[in-house]
N, C-alpha and C positions, 0 to 999 in steps of 0.2 A: 127949927122945924124944916125950913127949906134946905138947909145943909144936909140933914138926915135923908131927906127925899132924894137929893141929888146923889148921895152916896149909895143909897139902895138901887137907884136907877143905873148907876155905874156898875154895881155888882151884877145886876140882872143882865145888862148888856154884855159884860165880860163872860158871864155864864153861858149866854146864848152863843157868843163867839166860840167859846171852848167846845160847846156841843156841836156846832156846825163844823168846826175844824175836825173834831173827832169823827163825825159822820163822814166827812169828806175823805178822811184818811182810811176809811174802810177797815176798821179793826176786826170785822167778822168776814169770813169767806165761806163759801158753800162748796162742798164736795158732792158732785152729782153721781148718780148710778153709773157704773162702768168707768169710774175714775179713781185714781189714787194720787196722793200728793206728798211731797217732801218739803218741810219747812226748814229754812236755813236762817241762821242769825250770825251775821259777820262771818259768812262762809263756813259755818259749822252747822251740821244737821241737829236740830233741836226736837223735831217731831215728825212723825209720818202718820198718815191717815188713809186707810184703805176702805173704810165704810162711808156710805153717803151720810151727809149731815152738815150742820153749821158749826164752825169752829172759830176760836179767837186767836188773833195774832197781835204782836206789838206793832203799831203803825210805824211806817218809815224805817223799821229795823228788820223785821222778819220778812223774808221773801218766800212766797209759795210757788213751787214748781209742780205742775200737774202732768201726770202721765196716764195713758189709757190702761184699763185693766183687760179690755177685750182682746180677742185674738187679732193680730195684725198680719198683713201680707206684705211680702217684699219680692220684687222681681229682680233677678240677677241681670248682669250685663251680658250682652252677646260676646262670646269669646271663642276664639279658635283653639281647639284642643286636639292633640294627636293621640289616637287610640293605641292600644297595645300592638296592633299590626301596622302601625305607622300611617294610618289614614287620618287625614286632616278634616275635622268636622267643625261646624259652627253649632255651639251648644248654648242653650238658654234655659234657666230654671225659674220656678216660682216656689216660694217657701212661706210657711205660716209660722208665726212665733208670738210670744207674749212675754210681758214683764212680770216676773214672779217675785222679785225683791226690789222695790223702788229705791231703797237706800244704796244697794250695790250698783244699781243701774245709774243712779245720779253720780255716785263717786267715780264711776268709769266714764260716763259720757256727758253728764250735765244736761245735755239737750237731746230731744228725741231725734232730730235730724241727724246729728252726729252718730247716734246709735244706729240709725238706718244705714248710713254709709259704711260703718265698720262691720256691721253684721253682714251686709251684702258682700264685702270683701272676704269675710270668713267663709261664707257659703260658696262663693266662686272658687276659692282656693281648695275647699273640700271637694268640690265637683271635679276640678282639674286633677287632683290627686287620684280619685277613684277612676275617672275616665281613662287616664293614661295606663292604668293597671288592667284594663279589660278590653276585650274585643268589641267591635262595633255591633256585631250580632247580639251580644249579651245586653247591650245598651238599648237597642230598639225593639227587641223581642222578649216575650215572657214565657212562651211555650214552644214546643217542637211540632205543633200541629201542621205547620206549613210543610214539614217533611213527610207527612202521611199522605202520599199521593196514591190514587187509585186509577187503574186503566179505564178508559172511557166506557161508560155503561152501554153506549150504543154498540160497542164491539162485544162486550161480555154477555149482554142479554141475548145475542143471536147465537150463542154457542149451544149446541145440542147437548142435553143432559146425559145422553147415552153414548157420548164420545169415549174413546178408550183412555186409559190413565196416561198414556204417553202424550196425547194431545193436551190433556189437562195440565200435565207437568210443564209442557212447553209454554202454555198460556201463563202459568205461574212464573216461569222464568222471565217472560216478557214484562210482567208486572213488576218483578224485582228490579229489572234494569231501569225502569222508569222511576221506581221509588228511590233508588240510590242516586239521588241528585246531589249536587255539590253544596247544598245548604248545610251550614254548620250546626252541630248539636249544641243546644242551650243547656248549660249546667247551672248558671246563676239566674239570669233573666233580669228584665228591667225593674221589677218590683224589688228584688233583692239589691240591685244596684242603688236604688233610691234609699234603702235602709242603710247601706254602707256609707252613702254620702251624708245621711243624717248623723250616723255614728261618728264619722270623721269631723263634721262641723261641730258636734257637741263636745269634743274632747277638751277644749281649752276655754270654755265659756262659764265655768263654775263661778268665777268671780264677777261675771257680768250682770248677774241678777235677771237672766232671761232663760227661756226655754224655747228651743226650736222644735216645733211640733212635727213637721214633715217637709220634705223637699221632693218636688216632682218636676220632670222635664217638661218644658213648655214648647221648645222648638229644638229639633235635631235635623240638621241638613248638611249636605256636603259643601265644601268650599267650592266657589265658582270655578276654580281652575280644574277641579276634578269632576265636575258635573258631566262633561261630555264623555270622559273616560268611563264613568259609572254607567251612563246610559248605554254606551257601546257594550260594556260587559253584560249588562242586563239583557240587551238585545241578543247577544251571543248565547247567553244561557237559555233564553226562551226559544231561540232557534234550535238549540240542541234538544230541548224537550220536545219541540214540535217535530223534529226529525225522528225522534224515538217513536212518537205516535204514528208518524207516516210509515216507518218501518214495520210497526205492529200491524197497521192497516194493510200494507202491501202483503205481509205474510198471510193475514186472514183472507185477503183477496185471492192469493195463489191457491190456498187450500180450498176455498169455495169453488174457484174455477176448475181445479182438479176434480173435486167431487162432482161438479156439474158435468164435466167431460165423461167421467166414469158412468154417471147415471145415463147420459146420452147414449153411450156405447151399449150399455145394458138394455136400454129400451129398443134401440135399433136392432140389436141381436135377437131380442125376443120377438120383435115384429117380423124380422126376416124368417125366423123359425116358423112362426105361425103362418106367414105367407107361403112358405114352401110346403107346409103341411096342407094348406088349402089347395095349392096348385097340384100337389100330388093326388089329393082326393079327387080333384076335378078331372085330372088326366085319367085316373082309374075309372071314374064314372063315364068319361067320354069313350074310353076303350071298351067298357062294358056295353055301352049303347051301340058302338060300331059292331061289336061282336054279335050282338043280338040281331042287328040289321042284316049282317052278313049271313047269319044262319037262316033267317027268314027267306031271303032272296039273294043268293050269291051272285047271280048275273047282274042284277040291278046295282048291287054293291060295287062290283068291278066297274060298271059303267060310270057310277057317280064318282068314284075315286079317280078314274081317268079324266073326267071333266074337270075336276078340281086341279089335277096336275096340269092339264092344258092351260087352264086359267093362270096358274102361277108361273109356268115356264115359257110359254110362247110369247108373252108380252115383252120378254127380254131380248128377243131376236128380231132383226129387221126383215129377214127372208129365210125361207126353208127350201133347200134345193132338192130334197128327196123325202118322200113320205112312205117309201116302200119298207116299212118296218112295222113290227107288231104294235109299237107304241101308238100308231095312228089308226089302228083298226077301227075304233069307234068313231073317229072323225070322218072317214070316207066310206063307211058302210051305209048302203042304201036303207037298210032296215034298222040301223042303229045297233047292230050286233056284230060280233067278231066274225 
C-alpha cells in the first residue's frame, strides 16, 4: 500500500514538473492588433499569421518573428546631390512604407532593423537618380505663380481712366518688362518629382514584401560653399527688380510733372488773359470818366491834368532854371488860370 502511494506521488510530481516546464516553455503566443508574425522551424518558415489571436508553437524549436502591419516612416540620410544644372544641394527626404508580405520580408531581411537600413539606401539612391535629372527650380517649386508679377498698385491706381491709348500701351509695356523676370518656367514641379522618386524606388522591391507609400522632401538647402554665392545672386536679382520699379516710378513722375507744368501754364495763361481783359475794361472805364469830366469843364480838366503832371515829373529834378514855358502856366498864374 505504501509502495503504491509513493508511486502515485512520484507520478503526480512528474506531471506537475512537466506542466510547469511546458508553461515555462510558452507553447502559446499572442499576435496583437497591428502585428503579423512569421514562424520558423530549423530556419524554415512553417507558418504566418496576420490576424490577431492566440496561436500554438513547438517549444524550443519554433521561433516567432513579429513585424508591424501599420504604416512605418523612415527618414533618409542627408546627402549632397548635384542637380541637372550642376548645383550642389543638401537633400533629405522622409518616406512612408509598410510590410505587405511578411514571408518575403523575412526571407529578404530577417530583422526589421536591417529592413530599415536597406530600404533607406533604396530611397536615397532613387532620390539621387531623380534629382540629378532635374533642375533645382523643379525640385523646390510646384507652380509658376512666382512668375506672375504685377506692377505696384500704388502706381496703377493713380492712372487716369481717360488717358489716351498710347499712354495705356506704355504702361502695359512697363508691366511686361517687370513680368519677364529670370525665374524659370516649371514644367514638372515638386509634386511630380516626388512621384518620380517613388516610382524609381519601387522598381526593384517586388521581392522585398514591402510597399513604399510616398516620398516627400524634408530638407532642401544649398551647400555651405555656395550659400554666399546664392545670396549674392538673389540680392542682384532683387536689385534688378527694384531698379525696374524705380524706372517705372521715375517715368510716372516725369509724366506727372509734365502734366503739372502744362496745367500751370494753362492756368497762368488764362489768368493773364482775364487780367488783361479786366485792365482793358478798367482803362476804358477810366477814359470814359475822363472824357465825361472834360466835357463838363474843359478848363478844370486841363488844370487837373497839369497838376498831376507836375506831381509826377518835378520830383525827379533837383532844380528848374526856367519856367518861361506854357507847361508852367498853371503853376505861376495868380488866379490859377493860363
